[in-house]
C-alpha positions, -999 to +999 in steps of 0.1 A: -415+154+023-388+171+003-396+202-020-368+208-041-350+243-041-332+248-074-313+281-069-299+280-105-334+284-119-351+317-119-373+328-101-365+316-068-386+315-036-370+321-002-364+292+020-388+304+044-416+299+018-403+261+011-404+257+050-439+268+051-450+244+024-434+217+039-451+226+073-485+224+055-478+191+040-463+174+071-496+152+074-499+145+038-494+113+024-488+121-015-471+087-025-497+080-052-501+116-065-480+132-093-492+167-083-501+186-053-522+220-050-524+241-020-552+264-017-549+294+007-580+313+013-594+338+036-631+329+040-640+366+045-623+380+014-648+399-009-649+426-033-668+448-006-647+438+024-615+434+010-591+409+031-564+388+022-557+375-015-563+339-021-530+322-032-527+288-050-495+269-049-486+239-076-462+212-069-454+184-095-433+155-086-400+150-104-382+117-099-382+115-063-388+150-052-415+177-055-407+210-074-428+243-076-445+249-109-464+281-100-475+304-072-504+326-080-520+354-059-556+363-070-573+395-063-606+410-070-605+439-097-643+450-094-663+417-090-641+395-110-612+374-094-581+377-116-545+368-112-527+396-095-494+379-094-483+348-111-447+333-105-443+303-132-414+283-126-416+263-159-415+296-179-390+313-153-413+343-155-430+367-131-464+383-140-480+413-124-516+426-132-500+460-131-470+454-154-478+422-173-446+399-175-419+417-157-382+416-160-358+396-136-348+424-113-385+435-110-395+400-106-371+393-079-381+423-058-420+412-063-412+378-054-396+391-022-424+415-012-452+389-021-434+361+000-426+382+031-464+394+031-477+357+025-458+343+051-467+369+077-503+365+068-498+326+071-484+333+106-512+356+116-537+322+108-558+344+081-561+315+056-579+282+055-556+257+037-571+229+014-546+203-003-556+186-035-538+155-046-537+147-082 
């Protein structure tokens, strides 16, 4: 399965992020699907204990390849689970719960930090991964 990497678009995820998604989707047969959503969950994450934030990744079919639509990191604020970081590839914007929609340079830095952490956590096997085909 090929996930497109369009470096002319902003924001851009690192190649290692695309490799991680491809690895997760290696056994998936999405021929009939038009969209894929991957859910990365730490089953122990809670407002009381903390843990690793849940992450949701959406891909949509475009011609004969897949492209990222969004990557969203959720976090508890009190007892409410909200979007903490939202990387929207359709609008080419990055959102942070602390700063709202942020500028290109800050967005690039946040994407690098988020990606490095997410990939490290994935390698530590902290996530249970679920895949939904639509």
